[in-house]
Biopython code that builds the backbone (N, CA, C, O; Angstrom):
import numpy as np
from Bio.PDB.StructureBuilder import StructureBuilder

atoms = [
    (1, "UNK", "N", (0.263, -1.072, -0.153)),
    (1, "UNK", "CA", (-0.275, 0.036, 0.478)),
    (1, "UNK", "C", (0.895, 0.991, 0.252)),
    (1, "UNK", "O", (1.933, 0.961, 0.914)),
    (2, "UNK", "N", (0.616, 1.893, -0.804)),
    (2, "UNK", "CA", (1.495, 3.271, -0.999)),
    (2, "UNK", "C", (0.088, 4.694, -0.637)),
    (2, "UNK", "O", (-1.083, 4.619, -1.009)),
    (3, "UNK", "N", (0.593, 5.626, 0.003)),
    (3, "UNK", "CA", (-0.659, 6.501, 0.883)),
    (3, "UNK", "C", (0.311, 8.426, 0.979)),
    (3, "UNK", "O", (1.503, 8.710, 1.099)),
    (4, "UNK", "N", (-0.870, 9.250, 0.857)),
    (4, "UNK", "CA", (-0.180, 10.230, 0.919)),
    (4, "UNK", "C", (-0.953, 10.546, 2.436)),
    (4, "UNK", "O", (-2.086, 10.108, 2.634)),
    (5, "UNK", "N", (0.007, 11.602, 3.810)),
    (5, "UNK", "CA", (-1.280, 11.733, 4.988)),
    (5, "UNK", "C", (-0.963, 13.218, 4.842)),
    (5, "UNK", "O", (0.102, 13.755, 4.538)),
    (6, "UNK", "N", (-2.594, 13.946, 5.241)),
    (6, "UNK", "CA", (-2.857, 14.847, 4.954)),
    (6, "UNK", "C", (-3.365, 15.364, 6.306)),
    (6, "UNK", "O", (-4.449, 14.906, 6.669)),
    (7, "UNK", "N", (-2.531, 16.567, 7.400)),
    (7, "UNK", "CA", (-2.813, 16.549, 8.177)),
    (7, "UNK", "C", (-3.577, 17.885, 8.974)),
    (7, "UNK", "O", (-2.808, 18.433, 9.764)),
    (8, "UNK", "N", (-4.355, 18.235, 8.934)),
    (8, "UNK", "CA", (-5.408, 19.616, 9.331)),
    (8, "UNK", "C", (-4.846, 20.276, 8.229)),
    (8, "UNK", "O", (-4.259, 21.355, 8.304)),
    (9, "UNK", "N", (-5.105, 19.343, 6.759)),
    (9, "UNK", "CA", (-4.979, 20.213, 5.287)),
    (9, "UNK", "C", (-3.737, 20.613, 5.107)),
    (9, "UNK", "O", (-3.722, 21.827, 4.901)),
    (10, "UNK", "N", (-2.426, 20.017, 5.089)),
    (10, "UNK", "CA", (-0.904, 20.291, 4.685)),
    (10, "UNK", "C", (-0.879, 18.939, 4.261)),
    (10, "UNK", "O", (-1.797, 18.186, 4.588)),
    (11, "UNK", "N", (0.094, 18.539, 3.553)),
    (11, "UNK", "CA", (0.691, 17.858, 3.140)),
    (11, "UNK", "C", (1.398, 17.115, 3.670)),
    (11, "UNK", "O", (2.149, 17.991, 4.097)),
    (12, "UNK", "N", (2.147, 15.568, 4.294)),
    (12, "UNK", "CA", (3.101, 15.380, 4.848)),
    (12, "UNK", "C", (4.600, 15.583, 3.819)),
    (12, "UNK", "O", (4.604, 14.710, 2.950)),
    (13, "UNK", "N", (5.628, 16.361, 3.745)),
    (13, "UNK", "CA", (6.342, 16.073, 2.596)),
    (13, "UNK", "C", (7.682, 16.251, 2.674)),
    (13, "UNK", "O", (8.444, 16.893, 1.952)),
    (14, "UNK", "N", (7.952, 15.324, 4.054)),
    (14, "UNK", "CA", (9.168, 14.888, 4.411)),
    (14, "UNK", "C", (9.431, 14.708, 5.796)),
    (14, "UNK", "O", (8.540, 14.455, 6.607)),
    (15, "UNK", "N", (11.123, 14.884, 6.204)),
    (15, "UNK", "CA", (11.671, 15.738, 7.911)),
    (15, "UNK", "C", (12.744, 16.064, 7.412)),
    (15, "UNK", "O", (13.382, 15.947, 6.367)),
    (16, "UNK", "N", (12.802, 16.514, 8.423)),
    (16, "UNK", "CA", (13.490, 17.845, 8.799)),
    (16, "UNK", "C", (14.562, 17.317, 10.333)),
    (16, "UNK", "O", (14.400, 17.365, 11.553)),
    (17, "UNK", "N", (16.114, 16.633, 9.011)),
    (17, "UNK", "CA", (17.384, 15.899, 9.882)),
    (17, "UNK", "C", (17.038, 16.216, 10.338)),
    (17, "UNK", "O", (16.161, 15.642, 10.984)),
    (18, "UNK", "N", (17.392, 17.662, 10.531)),
    (18, "UNK", "CA", (18.796, 18.861, 11.368)),
    (18, "UNK", "C", (17.768, 18.989, 12.736)),
    (18, "UNK", "O", (18.348, 19.058, 13.820)),
    (19, "UNK", "N", (16.053, 19.028, 12.738)),
    (19, "UNK", "CA", (15.449, 19.130, 14.260)),
    (19, "UNK", "C", (14.850, 17.794, 14.331)),
    (19, "UNK", "O", (14.024, 18.019, 15.216)),
    (20, "UNK", "N", (14.704, 16.703, 14.057)),
    (20, "UNK", "CA", (14.229, 15.671, 13.546)),
    (20, "UNK", "C", (12.798, 15.749, 14.197)),
    (20, "UNK", "O", (12.283, 15.376, 15.252)),
    (21, "UNK", "N", (12.382, 16.457, 12.983)),
    (21, "UNK", "CA", (10.795, 16.642, 12.193)),
    (21, "UNK", "C", (10.345, 16.220, 11.297)),
    (21, "UNK", "O", (11.043, 15.835, 10.359)),
    (22, "UNK", "N", (9.296, 16.168, 11.293)),
    (22, "UNK", "CA", (8.142, 15.919, 10.640)),
    (22, "UNK", "C", (7.944, 17.085, 9.853)),
    (22, "UNK", "O", (7.833, 18.147, 10.467)),
    (23, "UNK", "N", (7.860, 17.096, 8.268)),
    (23, "UNK", "CA", (7.180, 18.489, 7.503)),
    (23, "UNK", "C", (6.143, 18.422, 7.000)),
    (23, "UNK", "O", (6.155, 17.429, 6.273)),
    (24, "UNK", "N", (4.643, 19.218, 6.932)),
    (24, "UNK", "CA", (3.831, 19.443, 5.967)),
    (24, "UNK", "C", (4.027, 20.518, 5.438)),
    (24, "UNK", "O", (4.686, 21.416, 5.962)),
    (25, "UNK", "N", (3.319, 20.604, 3.981)),
    (25, "UNK", "CA", (3.376, 21.830, 3.289)),
    (25, "UNK", "C", (1.959, 21.861, 2.984)),
    (25, "UNK", "O", (1.325, 20.806, 3.003)),
    (26, "UNK", "N", (1.246, 23.258, 2.629)),
    (26, "UNK", "CA", (0.195, 23.250, 1.600)),
    (26, "UNK", "C", (-0.015, 23.095, 0.533)),
    (26, "UNK", "O", (-1.155, 22.972, 0.085)),
    (27, "UNK", "N", (1.427, 23.049, -0.406)),
    (27, "UNK", "CA", (1.327, 22.326, -1.854)),
    (27, "UNK", "C", (1.134, 20.787, -1.991)),
    (27, "UNK", "O", (1.740, 19.870, -1.435)),
    (28, "UNK", "N", (0.148, 20.772, -2.863)),
    (28, "UNK", "CA", (0.189, 19.204, -3.409)),
    (28, "UNK", "C", (0.837, 18.855, -4.311)),
    (28, "UNK", "O", (0.328, 18.057, -5.098)),
    (29, "UNK", "N", (1.474, 19.076, -4.412)),
    (29, "UNK", "CA", (2.885, 18.913, -5.579)),
    (29, "UNK", "C", (4.560, 18.758, -4.128)),
    (29, "UNK", "O", (5.630, 18.153, -4.203)),
    (30, "UNK", "N", (4.131, 19.375, -3.356)),
    (30, "UNK", "CA", (5.316, 18.536, -2.015)),
    (30, "UNK", "C", (4.976, 17.297, -1.124)),
    (30, "UNK", "O", (5.497, 17.093, -0.028)),
    (31, "UNK", "N", (4.322, 16.733, -1.540)),
    (31, "UNK", "CA", (3.705, 15.618, -0.764)),
    (31, "UNK", "C", (4.695, 14.163, -1.157)),
    (31, "UNK", "O", (5.068, 13.713, -2.240)),
    (32, "UNK", "N", (4.826, 13.871, -0.267)),
    (32, "UNK", "CA", (5.575, 12.496, -0.338)),
    (32, "UNK", "C", (5.177, 11.733, -0.279)),
    (32, "UNK", "O", (4.396, 11.821, 0.669)),
    (33, "UNK", "N", (5.093, 10.227, -0.973)),
    (33, "UNK", "CA", (3.813, 9.078, -0.861)),
    (33, "UNK", "C", (5.176, 8.060, -0.126)),
    (33, "UNK", "O", (6.376, 7.920, -0.360)),
    (34, "UNK", "N", (4.324, 7.572, 0.726)),
    (34, "UNK", "CA", (4.614, 6.377, 1.773)),
    (34, "UNK", "C", (4.323, 5.372, 1.621)),
    (34, "UNK", "O", (3.519, 5.005, 0.763)),
    (35, "UNK", "N", (5.064, 4.456, 2.642)),
    (35, "UNK", "CA", (4.437, 2.991, 2.255)),
    (35, "UNK", "C", (4.466, 2.817, 3.784)),
    (35, "UNK", "O", (4.951, 3.578, 4.622)),
    (36, "UNK", "N", (3.769, 1.517, 3.972)),
    (36, "UNK", "CA", (2.911, 1.386, 5.165)),
    (36, "UNK", "C", (3.747, 1.195, 6.740)),
    (36, "UNK", "O", (3.181, 1.228, 7.833)),
    (37, "UNK", "N", (5.581, 0.942, 6.449)),
    (37, "UNK", "CA", (6.062, 1.159, 7.845)),
    (37, "UNK", "C", (6.226, 2.672, 8.001)),
    (37, "UNK", "O", (6.077, 2.964, 9.188)),
    (38, "UNK", "N", (6.440, 3.584, 7.350)),
    (38, "UNK", "CA", (6.575, 4.793, 7.445)),
    (38, "UNK", "C", (5.023, 5.045, 7.927)),
    (38, "UNK", "O", (4.778, 5.711, 8.934)),
    (39, "UNK", "N", (3.939, 4.415, 7.065)),
    (39, "UNK", "CA", (2.523, 5.250, 7.601)),
    (39, "UNK", "C", (2.111, 5.157, 8.575)),
    (39, "UNK", "O", (1.478, 6.033, 9.165)),
    (40, "UNK", "N", (2.550, 3.331, 9.246)),
    (40, "UNK", "CA", (2.387, 3.735, 10.690)),
    (40, "UNK", "C", (3.176, 4.631, 11.966)),
    (40, "UNK", "O", (2.785, 4.805, 13.121)),
    (41, "UNK", "N", (4.769, 5.254, 11.109)),
    (41, "UNK", "CA", (5.551, 5.435, 12.349)),
    (41, "UNK", "C", (4.810, 7.028, 12.253)),
    (41, "UNK", "O", (4.844, 7.661, 13.308)),
    (42, "UNK", "N", (4.258, 7.594, 11.256)),
    (42, "UNK", "CA", (3.876, 9.094, 11.116)),
    (42, "UNK", "C", (2.513, 9.260, 12.031)),
    (42, "UNK", "O", (2.201, 10.262, 12.674)),
    (43, "UNK", "N", (1.920, 8.255, 11.945)),
    (43, "UNK", "CA", (0.668, 8.070, 12.141)),
    (43, "UNK", "C", (0.789, 8.088, 13.754)),
    (43, "UNK", "O", (0.333, 9.049, 14.373)),
    (44, "UNK", "N", (1.262, 7.269, 14.262)),
    (44, "UNK", "CA", (2.426, 7.327, 15.699)),
    (44, "UNK", "C", (2.465, 8.018, 16.422)),
    (44, "UNK", "O", (1.971, 8.113, 17.546)),
    (45, "UNK", "N", (3.784, 9.269, 15.163)),
    (45, "UNK", "CA", (3.961, 10.649, 15.847)),
    (45, "UNK", "C", (2.938, 11.191, 16.118)),
    (45, "UNK", "O", (2.632, 11.514, 17.266)),
    (46, "UNK", "N", (1.941, 11.463, 14.679)),
    (46, "UNK", "CA", (1.358, 12.781, 15.191)),
    (46, "UNK", "C", (0.453, 12.648, 16.067)),
    (46, "UNK", "O", (0.169, 13.690, 16.659)),
    (47, "UNK", "N", (-0.641, 10.840, 16.645)),
    (47, "UNK", "CA", (-0.911, 10.811, 17.979)),
    (47, "UNK", "C", (-0.174, 11.224, 19.567)),
    (47, "UNK", "O", (-0.587, 11.520, 20.689)),
    (48, "UNK", "N", (0.986, 11.062, 18.972)),
    (48, "UNK", "CA", (1.750, 11.602, 20.101)),
    (48, "UNK", "C", (1.601, 12.707, 20.441)),
    (48, "UNK", "O", (1.247, 12.943, 21.597)),
    (49, "UNK", "N", (1.916, 14.099, 19.178)),
    (49, "UNK", "CA", (1.917, 15.531, 18.955)),
    (49, "UNK", "C", (0.187, 15.230, 19.839)),
    (49, "UNK", "O", (0.280, 14.960, 21.036)),
    (50, "UNK", "N", (-0.632, 15.263, 19.497)),
    (50, "UNK", "CA", (-2.101, 15.068, 20.237)),
    (50, "UNK", "C", (-2.380, 15.181, 21.174)),
    (50, "UNK", "O", (-3.118, 16.068, 21.603)),
    (51, "UNK", "N", (-1.634, 13.903, 22.065)),
    (51, "UNK", "CA", (-1.854, 13.060, 22.904)),
    (51, "UNK", "C", (-0.986, 14.020, 23.774)),
    (51, "UNK", "O", (-1.635, 14.608, 24.640)),
    (52, "UNK", "N", (0.533, 14.339, 23.716)),
    (52, "UNK", "CA", (1.030, 15.649, 24.337)),
    (52, "UNK", "C", (0.732, 17.172, 24.090)),
    (52, "UNK", "O", (1.581, 18.056, 24.205)),
    (53, "UNK", "N", (-0.852, 17.409, 23.664)),
    (53, "UNK", "CA", (-1.228, 18.568, 23.256)),
    (53, "UNK", "C", (-0.332, 19.596, 22.702)),
    (53, "UNK", "O", (-0.434, 20.810, 22.879)),
    (54, "UNK", "N", (0.549, 18.979, 22.016)),
    (54, "UNK", "CA", (1.565, 20.138, 20.511)),
    (54, "UNK", "C", (1.267, 20.469, 20.024)),
    (54, "UNK", "O", (1.469, 21.668, 19.828)),
    (55, "UNK", "N", (0.151, 19.448, 19.032)),
    (55, "UNK", "CA", (-1.095, 20.372, 18.062)),
    (55, "UNK", "C", (-2.039, 19.972, 18.228)),
    (55, "UNK", "O", (-2.388, 18.925, 18.773)),
    (56, "UNK", "N", (-2.705, 20.940, 17.673)),
    (56, "UNK", "CA", (-4.580, 20.726, 17.340)),
    (56, "UNK", "C", (-5.037, 19.722, 16.643)),
    (56, "UNK", "O", (-5.100, 20.107, 15.475)),
    (57, "UNK", "N", (-5.366, 18.716, 16.725)),
    (57, "UNK", "CA", (-5.854, 17.672, 15.983)),
    (57, "UNK", "C", (-7.180, 18.000, 14.989)),
    (57, "UNK", "O", (-8.207, 17.631, 15.559)),
    (58, "UNK", "N", (-7.400, 18.492, 13.887)),
    (58, "UNK", "CA", (-8.543, 19.249, 13.106)),
    (58, "UNK", "C", (-9.240, 18.043, 12.396)),
    (58, "UNK", "O", (-10.430, 17.730, 12.397)),
    (59, "UNK", "N", (-8.358, 17.560, 11.898)),
    (59, "UNK", "CA", (-8.079, 16.308, 10.434)),
    (59, "UNK", "C", (-6.988, 16.014, 9.814)),
    (59, "UNK", "O", (-6.228, 16.809, 9.262)),
    (60, "UNK", "N", (-6.863, 14.589, 9.910)),
    (60, "UNK", "CA", (-6.069, 13.391, 9.412)),
    (60, "UNK", "C", (-6.641, 12.592, 8.765)),
    (60, "UNK", "O", (-7.588, 11.864, 9.063)),
    (61, "UNK", "N", (-5.869, 12.743, 7.503)),
    (61, "UNK", "CA", (-6.446, 12.098, 6.414)),
    (61, "UNK", "C", (-5.100, 11.240, 6.117)),
    (61, "UNK", "O", (-3.956, 11.473, 6.505)),
    (62, "UNK", "N", (-5.592, 10.158, 5.295)),
    (62, "UNK", "CA", (-5.077, 9.362, 4.752)),
    (62, "UNK", "C", (-5.346, 8.765, 3.251)),
    (62, "UNK", "O", (-6.246, 7.927, 3.183)),
    (63, "UNK", "N", (-4.623, 9.125, 1.972)),
    (63, "UNK", "CA", (-5.029, 8.841, 1.265)),
    (63, "UNK", "C", (-4.388, 7.774, 0.995)),
    (63, "UNK", "O", (-3.240, 7.473, 1.323)),
    (64, "UNK", "N", (-5.428, 6.974, 0.158)),
    (64, "UNK", "CA", (-5.018, 5.655, -0.386)),
    (64, "UNK", "C", (-4.591, 6.056, -1.573)),
    (64, "UNK", "O", (-5.175, 6.945, -2.193)),
    (65, "UNK", "N", (-2.973, 5.129, -2.253)),
    (65, "UNK", "CA", (-2.584, 5.420, -3.771)),
    (65, "UNK", "C", (-2.906, 3.864, -4.109)),
    (65, "UNK", "O", (-2.826, 2.867, -3.392)),
    (66, "UNK", "N", (-3.380, 4.055, -5.746)),
    (66, "UNK", "CA", (-3.699, 3.395, -6.233)),
    (66, "UNK", "C", (-3.063, 2.890, -7.331)),
    (66, "UNK", "O", (-3.568, 1.964, -7.966)),
]
sb = StructureBuilder()
sb.init_structure("model")
sb.init_model(0)
sb.init_chain("A")
sb.init_seg("    ")
for serial, (resi, resn, name, xyz) in enumerate(atoms, 1):
    if name == "N":
        sb.init_residue(resn, " ", resi, " ")
    sb.init_atom(name, np.array(xyz, "f"), 0.0, 1.0, " ", f" {name:<3s}", serial, name[0])
structure = sb.get_structure()
């Protein structure tokens, strides 16, 4: 399975390795297609941010790429 993650209207666009953070962009063209293993990591990270009240979670979408 390949997927695209959308968090609060912004597309997952990779990682900032210097700050060890996930990055999100409002541009669809910057979206990174990910596999199942990476998807689990990203969802777990977003869940932890929400539980630690680091972000306000309005919408989380996983778009399946066929």
